[in-house]
C-alpha positions in Angstrom: 17.4 37.3 -1.3 19.7 35.6 1.1 20.9 33.0 -1.4 24.6 32.5 -0.9 24.9 35.1 1.9 25.5 32.9 5.0 26.2 35.9 7.3 22.9 37.6 6.4 21.1 34.2 6.8 22.2 33.7 10.4 19.3 35.7 12.0 16.8 33.6 10.0 18.6 30.4 11.1 18.3 31.5 14.7 14.6 31.9 14.2 14.4 28.5 12.6 16.2 26.8 15.5 14.0 28.6 18.0 10.9 26.9 16.5 12.5 23.4 16.8 11.9 20.9 19.6 15.1 19.4 21.2 15.3 16.3 23.3 18.2 14.3 24.7 18.6 12.5 21.3 16.4 14.3 18.8 15.8 17.7 17.2 12.8 18.2 14.9 10.2 20.7 13.8 6.6 19.9 14.5 3.7 21.0 12.3 1.8 23.9 13.6 -1.9 23.6 12.6 -4.2 26.5 13.0 -7.4 24.4 13.2 -7.9 22.8 9.8 -6.4 25.5 7.7 -6.8 24.6 4.0 -3.3 26.0 3.4 -1.8 23.3 5.7 -3.2 20.6 3.4 -2.3 22.3 0.1 1.4 22.6 0.9 1.4 18.9 2.2 2.9 20.0 5.6 4.3 17.3 7.9 6.9 17.0 10.6 9.3 14.9 8.6 9.1 17.3 5.6 9.7 20.3 8.0 12.7 18.6 9.6 14.2 17.5 6.3 14.0 21.1 4.9 15.5 22.5 8.1 18.4 19.9 7.8 19.2 21.1 4.3 19.2 24.7 5.4 21.5 24.1 8.4 24.0 22.0 6.4 24.4 24.9 4.0 24.3 27.8 6.5 25.6 26.4 9.8 27.5 23.2 9.0 29.2 23.1 12.4 26.0 23.1 14.5 26.2 20.4 17.2 22.5 19.5 16.7 22.9 18.3 13.1 23.3 14.6 14.3 20.2 14.9 16.4 18.2 16.0 13.4 19.5 13.1 11.3 18.7 10.7 14.1 15.1 12.0 14.3 14.7 11.5 10.5 16.1 8.0 10.7 14.0 7.0 13.7 10.9 8.3 12.0 11.3 6.4 8.7 8.5 4.0 8.0 9.6 1.0 6.0 11.2 2.2 2.8 10.2 5.9 3.3 8.6 8.5 5.5 5.0 9.5 6.1 4.3 10.4 2.5 5.9 10.6 -0.9 6.8 14.3 -0.7 8.2 14.0 2.8 10.3 11.0 1.5 11.7 13.1 -1.4 12.7 16.0 0.9 14.2 13.6 3.5 16.4 11.9 0.9 17.6 15.3 -0.3 18.3 16.5 3.2 20.2 13.4 4.2 22.2 13.5 1.0 23.3 17.1 1.9 24.3 15.8 5.3 26.1 12.8 3.9 28.4 15.0 1.8 29.2 17.0 4.9 29.6 14.2 7.4 32.5 12.4 5.7 30.6 9.1 6.0 31.6 8.2 2.4 35.2 7.6 3.6 34.0 5.1 6.3 36.3 2.2 7.1 35.0 -0.4 9.6 33.8 -4.0 9.9 30.6 -5.3 11.5 29.0 -8.5 12.8 25.4 -9.4 13.3 24.5 -12.0 15.9 21.2 -13.6 16.8 21.0 -15.2 20.2 24.9 -15.1 20.3 25.1 -16.9 16.9 26.8 -15.0 14.1 24.5 -14.7 11.1 26.5 -12.2 9.0 29.7 -10.2 9.0 31.0 -7.6 6.6 33.4 -4.8 5.8 32.6 -1.2 4.8 35.4 0.8 3.0 35.5 4.0 1.0 35.1 1.8 -2.1 31.9 0.2 -0.8 30.4 3.0 1.3 27.8 3.8 -1.3 26.8 0.1 -1.9 23.8 -0.9 0.2 24.2 -3.9 2.4 21.9 -6.7 1.3 19.0 -7.4 3.7 19.5 -10.2 6.1 16.6 -12.6 6.1 16.4 -14.7 9.3 14.4 -17.9 8.9 11.8 -18.7 11.5 13.6 -21.8 12.8 16.5 -19.6 14.1 14.0 -17.8 16.4 13.5 -19.1 19.9 10.3 -19.2 21.9 10.1 -16.1 24.0 12.8 -13.4 24.0 15.4 -13.3 21.1 18.5 -11.1 21.3 19.8 -9.4 18.1 23.2 -7.8 18.5 25.2 -5.7 16.0 28.9 -5.2 16.6 30.9 -2.4 15.0 34.6 -2.3 15.4 35.3 1.2 13.9 36.6 4.1 16.0 34.4 5.0 18.9 33.4 8.5 19.9 32.2 10.1 23.1 29.1 12.2 23.0 31.2 15.4 23.1 33.3 14.2 20.2 30.3 13.2 18.2 28.7 16.6 18.7 31.9 18.4 17.6 32.8 16.1 14.7 31.1 14.8 11.5 33.8 12.2 10.9 32.4 9.2 12.8 31.7 5.9 11.1 28.1 5.3 11.9 26.4 2.0 10.9 22.7 2.5 10.1 20.3 -0.4 10.5 16.7 -1.3 10.8 14.9 -4.4 11.9 11.5 -5.6 10.7 9.4 -8.5 12.0 6.7 -9.9 9.7 4.2 -12.5 10.8 1.8 -14.4 8.6 -1.3 -15.9 10.1 -3.3 -18.6 8.3 -6.9 -19.5 9.0 -8.8 -22.5 7.9 -12.0 -20.5 7.5 -13.2 -17.0 6.7 -12.4 -14.6 9.5 -14.6 -11.4 9.1 -13.0 -8.0 9.9 -15.2 -5.1 11.0 -14.9 -1.5 9.7 -12.8 1.0 11.6 -11.8 4.7 11.1 -10.0 7.7 12.5 -11.7 10.4 10.5 -12.5 8.7 7.2 -15.4 6.2 7.1 -15.6 3.8 4.2 -18.4 1.4 3.4 -18.5 -1.1 0.6 -21.4 -2.9 -1.1 -21.9 -5.2 -4.1 -24.9 -5.4 -6.5 -25.7 -7.6 -9.4 -26.1 -5.5 -12.5 -28.4 -7.7 -14.6 -30.9 -10.4 -13.6 -32.4 -11.4 -10.3 -30.0 -12.1 -7.4 -29.8 -15.7 -6.3 -31.4 -16.6 -3.0 -28.0 -17.8 -1.6 -26.3 -14.5 -2.6 -23.9 -16.2 -5.0 -22.9 -15.0 -8.4 -22.6 -17.0 -11.6 -19.6 -17.0 -13.9 -20.0 -14.1 -16.3 -22.1 -11.9 -14.0 -21.2 -8.2 -13.9 -21.2 -6.7 -10.4 -21.4 -3.1 -9.4 -19.0 -2.2 -6.5 -20.0 0.9 -4.5 -17.6 2.7 -2.0 -19.2 5.3 0.2 -16.5 7.6 1.7 -17.7 9.9 4.4 -15.6 12.8 5.6 -16.3 14.8 8.7 -14.4 17.8 7.4 -13.0 18.9 4.0 -9.7 17.2 3.2 -7.0 17.3 0.5 -5.1 14.6 -1.3 -7.0 11.4 -0.5 -6.5 7.9 -1.8 -9.1 5.0 -1.7 -7.8 1.5 -2.4 -10.2 -1.4 -2.8 -9.0 -5.0 -3.3 -10.4 -7.0 -6.2 -11.5 -10.4 -5.0 -10.0 -13.4 -6.5 -12.3 -14.9 -9.1 -13.3 -11.5 -10.4 -11.8 -9.1 -12.9 -12.3 -5.3 -12.8 -13.7 -3.8 -16.0 -11.8 -1.0 -17.6 -14.4 1.6 -18.8 -11.9 3.2 -21.1 -11.9 0.0 -23.2 -15.7 -0.1 -23.5 -16.0 -3.8 -22.7 -19.7 -3.5 -22.2 -22.7 -1.3 -22.9 -24.0 0.7 -20.0 -25.5 4.2 -19.5 -23.5 7.1 -18.0 -25.5 8.7 -15.1 -23.4 11.9 -15.3 -24.0 14.8 -17.7 -20.4 16.1 -17.2 -16.9 14.6 -17.2 -15.5 17.2 -14.8 -13.7 15.4 -12.0 -15.6 17.3 -9.4 -18.8 15.6 -10.6 -17.3 12.2 -10.5 -15.8 12.8 -7.1 -12.2 11.8 -7.9 -9.4 13.0 -10.1 -8.1 9.6 -11.3 -9.1 5.9 -11.2 -6.4 3.3 -11.6 -7.3 -0.3 -12.3 -4.6 -2.7 -11.1 -4.4 -6.5 -11.2 -5.3 -6.8 -7.5 -7.1 -3.5 -6.6 -8.7 -0.3 -7.8 -7.3 3.0 -6.7 -9.1 6.3 -6.6 -7.2 9.6 -6.2 -9.0 12.7 -4.8 -7.3 16.1 -4.7 -10.1 17.8 -2.7 -12.8 16.1 -0.7 -15.6 18.2 0.7 -17.3 17.4 3.9 -20.0 14.7 3.5 -20.3 11.4 1.6 -18.6 10.6 -1.7 -19.8 7.7 -3.8 -17.2 5.9 -5.9 -18.0 3.0 -8.2 -16.5 0.5 -10.5 -17.6 -2.8 -12.1 -16.1 -6.2 -12.2 -17.0 -9.5 -13.8 -17.1 -13.0 -12.1 -14.6 -15.2 -14.0 -13.9 -18.2 -11.8 -16.1 -20.4 -9.6 -15.2 -20.6 -5.9 -15.5 -19.0 -2.5 -13.3 -15.9 -2.0 -12.4 -13.7 1.0 -12.2 -10.0 0.2 -9.9 -7.9 2.4 -11.3 -4.5 3.6 -11.0 -1.4 1.4 -8.9 1.4 2.8 -9.0 5.2 2.6 -6.4 7.7 4.0 -5.1 11.2 3.6 -1.8 10.9 1.7 -0.1 13.7 3.6 -1.7 13.1 7.0 -1.6 9.4 7.7 -3.3 9.8 11.1 -6.6 10.2 9.1 -7.6 6.7 7.9 -10.5 4.3 7.5 -11.3 0.9 6.3 -14.5 -1.0 5.3 -15.4 -4.4 6.6 -14.2 -7.6 4.9 -16.5 -9.6 2.7 -16.9 -13.1 1.4 -18.1 -13.6 -2.2 -19.2 -16.9 -3.8 -19.2 -17.6 -7.5 -21.3 -20.8 -8.1 -20.0 -23.4 -10.6 -21.9 -23.7 -13.9 -24.5 -26.4 -13.8 -25.2 -28.6 -16.8 -28.8 -29.0 -17.7 -30.1 -32.6 -17.7 -31.6 -33.2 -21.1 -34.8 -35.2 -21.3 -34.5 -38.5 -23.2 -34.9 -38.1 -26.9 -37.4 -40.7 -28.3 -35.8 -42.7 -31.0 -32.2 -41.8 -30.1 -31.1 -45.4 -29.9 -27.3 -44.8 -29.8 -27.7 -42.0 -27.2 -25.8 -39.2 -29.1 -28.6 -36.7 -28.6 -29.7 -36.6 -32.2 -31.9 -38.6 -34.6 -29.9 -39.9 -37.5 -30.5 -42.5 -40.3 -28.7 -45.0 -38.1 -31.3 -44.5 -35.4 -34.2 -44.8 -37.9 -32.9 -48.1 -39.2 -32.5 -49.5 -35.6 -36.0 -48.4 -34.8 -37.3 -50.1 -38.0 -35.4 -53.2 -37.0 -37.2 -53.1 -33.6 -33.9 -52.9 -31.8 -34.8 -53.7 -28.1 -32.2 -51.7 -26.2 -29.7 -48.9 -26.6 -27.0 -49.8 -29.1 -23.4 -49.5 -27.8 -22.2 -48.7 -31.3 -22.3 -45.2 -32.7 -22.9 -43.8 -36.1 -19.9 -41.5 -35.8 
């Protein structure tokens, strides 16, 4: 092997670099898909995983390469929230960036910074070798600091500056990494339906009352058990899929492992292939299905839930996506479920129940014998 032999590894590194794509600011390795090769799915290939592995290799075999900072910038620019495109890509990205971190000298950083919103300082801080590994706490900007229209966010860094040539030739800069996220919450007074959508995975959801005749208004009663059916349609075979379905408020998913009810099993086998999924996880707010291999066609996934609280509840769409190819995705439509409040039956009047406590006692008999004319406000209890 070439382990530890940097000189012998150089021809392989040249071939690796020849397969990369370089721009003015980035260097990365795209995923080469030969059609829909099953091997591509089994190894969970992705651009960010490729680039992270290449970064680790270059740090160890060619640490002075001027393109290292472009690779790091591509990984940072392609981070999504707290990670990358999938869990495995995130793991390799963290490992690759850690390899680069030890090489770059960023752990000896020494600089101060300021953050300004619309020319108003909202935070300042100092980064030193003692605090270089301590994350800077997120800065939450309240909505009342935002202006109508354009807002300007400026980050100032007073450490040493480098020209492009110096940055390419040196790993001793003091970079300050940052990300900005804007979240907006929309509130509606009434139910707003959402239609289904997909980019290769089609998901449909339906509800069915398990026992008894459905009500004319479509509502459920407290205590009703409801079958939830998810039909997942794939236009090709895919690997590593996840289906997530929100549990509506007012309902509670039933865990079959606890045997909370008696019901027949329609399957003769407990092999995952027959059930259509490898694992089902019941959470407080949703049910997750994990599928290692999905053949072309329609897969039917089911679970049951019980109505527990009366009210009208909006149900967000269920979602399905390929865990290692997030461009393949689909969602169901939204739903609105109603759990009707329990109704108290009006009892017919009980002849002889003078005190109105719904039972005939000796007290009532004596009042009847005494020809009591009206209901007695007194009770025998």
